[in-house]
N, C-alpha and C positions, 0 to 999 in steps of 0.2 A: 679416471684420476691416475696419472702415470707420469713417469719420466719418459721422454721420447728417446727410443733406442734405435730407430730406423736410420736409413741413410740421411745425410744432411739435406735440409731443404735449400733451395736456391736462395741466395741472399735477397732479402726484401728491400726493394728500393724505397727511399724516403718518400712519403706521401703526406699531403696536408690532412689534418684531422677532419674527418667527416663523422659527425655525431648522429647521422640519420638512423643508422642501424641500432645504435644504443638507445635512441629515443623510441624507436619502434619496439624494442625489447621491453622498455619501461611501460609503454602503453599496453603491451601484451599481458604483463603481470597485473596492471590495473584492470584490464578487461576481464581477466580471470576472477578478480575480486568482485567486479560488478555483476558479471553474468553467471558465475558459479557461486563462490562465497569468498569472503575475506579470509576465512580460515585456510582455504586452498591457496590464496595468494601469499599469505604469511608463511605457510609451510614450504611452498616452492621457493620463496625468497630465502628461507633459512637453509634449504638444501643447496641452493646456489652458493650461499655464503660458506657452507661447510666444504663444498668442493674447492672454492677459492682458497680457504684456509689450508686445506691439504697441500695444494700446490705452493702456497706461501711458505709452508714448512720446508719443502724441497728448495725453494728459491733462496730463502734466508740462509739456510745452512750451506748451500752451494757458494753463496757470496762470502759467508764467514770463513769457509775453508779455501778460498782463493780460486774457485772454479768460475768459468765464464758461462753465463746464461744468455742465450741469444733470443729466446722467445718465452713468453709467459701468456698462455691463452686459456680462456674458459670456453669449452665446447670444441667441436671438430668440424671439418668441412670448410665451406666458403667463409671468408672473413667478412663480418658485418661492421666491425669497428676496430681500429687499432691506433696506437701512437708509439713513437720511439722516444726513449729517454736513455741517454748514454748508449751502451752497446746492446740494449735489450728492447725488443718490440713487445708491447703489452696490448692485449685486445680480447675481443669476443668473437666466436665463430658461430655459425648458424645452428649446428646440431648440438643441443644441450645434453650430450651423453657422457660428460666427464670434463677433464681438463688436462693440461700437460705443461711442463716446462722443458725446454731444450737446453741441455748442458753439452758443451762440445766434448768430443772424444769419449763418448760413453762406451765405445767398443772399437774393435779393429776395423769395422765397416764404416766408421765415421772419421774420415781423414781430418786432420787438424792443420790449419793454416800456419805457415812459418811464423814464429814469434809467439804463438799461443800454446806451445807444447806444455809449458809448465802450468798452464791453467786448465788443462784437460782432465776430465774425471779419471781416466786410466792411469795417469801419472801420480795420482795422490795416494797417500798411505791408506792402509786397510781401515784404520779407525775413522778417517775422514770419509771414505766411501760409505762405510756402515752408517755413519751419522746422516749423510745426505739421503741415502735410499730408504732409511727407516723414518725420516723426519715427517713424512706425510702421516703415517700412522701415529707417531708420537704427538703430532698436532691434534689428531682426533681424540687421543686419550687425554690430552691436556684440556681440550674443550669440554670433554665429558666430565672431568673432575670439577671444572669451573661451574658447569651447569648443575651438577649435584650439590656442590657447595652453595650455589645461589638458592637452590630449592630448600636446603636445610636451614639456611639463615632466614629465608622468607617464611617457610611453612613450619619449621621446627622438626623435631624427630618424634618417632612413635613413643608413646608413653610406656614405661616399663610395667605399668599396672595391667596391661592387656585390655583396658577399657576401649570400647568402640561404639560408633554410632552407625546407623543405616546409611549406606552409600547409594543403593538403588533397590527398587522393588519390582519384582516380577509380576506381570499382569495375571489375573485369575489364579492367584495362589492364596495361601493362608494370609500372607502379609497384605496382599491386595484386598482380600475380604475385610481385613481389619482397617483398611485405608491408612496403613502406615506411610510415613513420609520420610524423605531424605533428612537426616539429622536426628530422627527419633532414636532413643536409647532403650533397648530391651533389658528389663531388670530381672524378670522371673518368668519361667515357663513351667506350668504344671506344678507349681509350688516349689520349684528348685531355683535357687538364685543363680543368675548367669554371671560367670566370672570372666570368660573370654570367648572369642568366636569359635574356637575349636570345641570347647566344652558345650557351647550352645548347639553346635552341629550334632554332637553326640546325643544330647537331650532330644532333639527333633528326630534324629534318625531312628531312635528306639520307639517312636510313637506315631508311626505311619497310619493315616486315616483315623486317628483318634481325636476326640474333642479335648482340647486343653485350654487352660486359663493362662492368658498372657498379660503380664504387667509391663507397661512401658511408660517412658517419660518423654514428654514433648514440651520443651521450654521449662517452665516452672511447674507444669501440671503433670500429674501421674494418672494413668488410666489402667483399668483392669477389665478385660473382655475375654469372652470365650470364642474359640474358633476350631473348626475341624481341619487338621493338617492334611495337605495333599500327600501323595505318595509316589515313590519310584518302586519298580518291581524288585523284589528280592530274588535270590537264586531259585528259591522254591516257587515263587509266584510266576517267574518267567518260564519255568519248566512246564507249566500247565497251558502255556499259550504258544502255539507254533508260529514262529515269525518274529517273536520279540525276545529280548535278552535282558539279563539283570541290569538294573539301573535305568531302564527305559521308563519314561513317564507318559502314560496314555493321555492324549488330548482330545481325540475324536474317535467315535465308533460309528461307522456308516453315516457320517454327516452330523452326528449328534455330539455336541461338546460334552465332555465329562471332566469332572474335577475329583470328586470323592470316590471311594471304592463302591459306595452305594450307587453312584451314577453308573459305574461300570456294570454292576450286577443288574441294574435296571435295563441298560442298553443290550446286554447279552440275553438275559431272561429266556432261558430254555433253548438258545440257539447253539448249543454245543455241537461241535463237528461241522458247523456251517462256515463257509469262507466269508470273512468280514473285512471291510476296508478300515484300517486303523491308522490314524495320524498320531505320531509319538515324538517325544523329545528325547533323544539319546544323551545321557549325561556327558559322554565324551564325543558327541557328534558336532559337526559344524553347522547343522541346520535341522529343522524338523524333517522327518522322513515319513514315507507312506509305505505300508504293506497292504497290497490289494487282496491277499488271500490268507490273512491271519486266521487261525482257528483256535477257539477256546475248547480245550479238552475237558476242563473242569474249572471250578472257582474255589480257591482257598479262602478262609476267613481273612478279613482285612489285615489283622495283626500279623498274619503269616505271609501274606502275599505282597505286602508293601513295607517299605521303610519311609520314614518321614521326609517331607519336602516342605520348607517354609517359604522360600522365595525372596531372600534378601542377600545382599553382599555387604561387606563391612568397610568402614572407614575408621582406621585406628585413631584414637585421640592423640593429639600431638602436643608436645611441650616445647617451649622456646629453647633455642640453643645459641650460644654466642659464637662469634666468628672464630675464636681460638679453638673451641671444641669442634666446630663444624669442619675445619680443615682436615684433621686426621680422620674424622668420620667419613668425609667425602672420599678420601683415598681408600678407606676400607670398603665402602659401598662399591666403588669402582672395581676393586679386586673381586668382590662377590659376583658382580654382574659379568665381569670378564670370565671368571671360572664357569658361570652358568652358560655363557655363549659357547665357550670351548667345549663343554660337556654336550651341549645341544648339537653342535656341529659334528662332533664325533658320533653321536647317536644317529644323526641323519645319514652319515656316510656308512657307518658300520651296520646300521639297522635296516638298510635297504630302502630308505625313504626316497632316494633319488630315482631309482628305476620306477618305483610306484608313482612318484610325481609325474614322470614323463609319460608312462603308460596311461595313467588316469586322465591326464590332460589331452593326450592325442586321441584316446578312444572315446572321450566324453563321459567316462564313468565317474562323474563328479556328483557328490551329494549337494544339490542346490535346492532352494525353496521351490516347492511344486506350485505352478501357477493355477492348478485346478483346485487348490484348497480354498474354499469359499469363505471360511470363517475369518473375519478380520481379527477377532480376538486371538485365534490360533497363531496368526502371523505376529501379532504383538507379543504373545507369549514366547514365540521362538526367538525374537530379537532380544527380549529380556533374558531368557534362559541362557542364550549363548554368551551374553555379556557377563552373566554371573558365573559361567562355567570355566574354572581354571584348567580343566582337562581338555579344553577345546583344541583339537589338533591343528587348527589354523595358527596356533602360537608356534608350532614347529614347522610350518609350511614355508617353502621357498617363496618369497615375494619379490616383486620387481620394484624398481624405483617409483613406478606409478602406484603400485600397491602400497608402498611405504608412505608416499605422499597422501594417498587416500586415507589411510589409517591415521596419519599425522593430522590431517584436517579434521577428522572426527574427534580426535583427542583434544585438539586446540579449541574446539567448540565447548569442551568441558571446562576450560580455563587455562590461563597462561601457566600456572604451576604445573599442570599435567603435561603441557607441551614441553616444559624444560626437561622433565624426566624422559619423555619420548625422544627428544633430540639427543640427550645423553646416551640413551640406549642405542640409537641409530649411529652415533659417532663411534661407540665402542664396537659395534657390529662391523661397520665399514673399515675401521682401523684394523680389526682382526682379520677380515677377509683379505685386505691388501697385504698382509704379512704371510699369507699362504705361500709356500715355497715353490711357486710356479711362475715362470716367465709368461707374460710380460708384467705380472704383478710386482709390487715392490719387494715382496718376499723372495721372488725369483732372483732379483738383483742381489739380495742379501746372501743367498746360496752361492751365486757365482763369485761374489767378492770373497766369501769365505773359502771356497774351493781354490781360487787363485792364491789366496794367502797361504793355504796349506801346501800347495804345490810349489810355492816360492820359498819354502823353508830351506835354510842353508845359504841364502844369498842369491839363488838363481831366480830371476824374475819370470813368472809364468803368466801368460794372458790367454784367456779362453777364446777360441776361434768362433765368432758368432755365426759363421756360415753353418756350423753344426748346431748351434742353438736356435737359429731362426725357424727351422721346421717345427720344433717343439713349441716355440712362441706362437706360430701361426695356428697350430693345432689347438693349443689352449685358448687362444683368442676365439677361434671358431666355436669351441665348446662353450665358452663363457657367453658369447653372443647367442648361441642356440638356447642355452638355459634362460638367458635374459628374455628372449622373445617368447619362449614358452611361458615364463612367469608373467609377462605382460598379458599374454592371451588368457591365461588362467585368471588373473586379477580382473580382467574385463568381463569374462563370462561367469566367473564365480567370485565376486568381490567379497572381501572380508568386511563384516559389520561388527563393530564392537559395542553396539547399543547406543 
């Protein structure tokens, strides 16, 4: 998604409309729905629309500010379909890796034909340049606000009371043993009334491996049952097991599934100092992991060795909101997400995540699900636990457009409302990335336009020599393509599952 800043293309000669390529593209999307899933087809169509709207932002503002646009294409490479209307050629190209609009006179390497000088980008005022080059990201941000607004009007906003219901249940957990279902409401645990999800977590955390009484509501019926809570290792518990860490949850010991601390004690049973094969779920891990040579040096009592694990995620109760209240709320939510993405991007760059991502991907040191784990239940537990784990590092991982589409298709299967929020988040992310101050991204054009404006102070017109900029542009382009290919490779061999 970019403005075309390279040398001008040869003038396209007028050709009759041939809809063959467009029809084939439509068939390809339909085939994706038939042979993969309709959620895949839907999310791919939405991403294509998002790319189209990005370029539409550039196109409309260029027209509004009096610039001449000669091309508007989705994709790159060989043309598969196009048509002319007025001075602009519109169409689709073979490689769906983005889109572009061509505005004449974007730089000094793009000569302008006589008579078109006053319609060239370079001759326009700073404010008009700034509007055009930032319009793609502004379109993303606008779409995100509209999507959030639509979600709020449709689904409502979270209740101020903190009330919640169960959104998902982890297999072979206390919640699984109770056969809790999505939509159930937990009222009381161990005689303590549950106020909100954070307080519920505190109650559970303090009662690892203990039997507790749980009161919950399903529909109009209320149930009271007892269950033994599962547990994650405390700092003290992990210190007695070589190979495991605090918050790990033991799932198997030498092929035997374990749930309670009593199961762990039975599986170890005098085998202190012996190397054991342990399958465990790390609270902040992206998948279950295996330690082939874990060693139990001792066993603490359950209340010292573990903290509680119940196995549910929350769905806050929502209350209806009218369109007048939803509009400012949508803007506020947009601001919160934008700040979150900005913070996450800074943490990724400053925290060394980029070199780690490259090295892990190239060396194959990736935590993936082990094929030799024979317990189907363990696999199911892994999928559920990752879905419930807000600390999952996949949330901060670099993902490709393929990875985004894959995650989007999974979210779409959960419902249209969820897909609205996903597309809003994706729009904000793409809009933010396009504003990074690097050519050939839109943010690079913003920096150049600003630099030219500052250098032109006092009435002297200054234009950047793109012969000096192009090496930087090519270097950034190669870097972006390299990270993109690595991300695609990573998303294929280590796909993100959200449950």
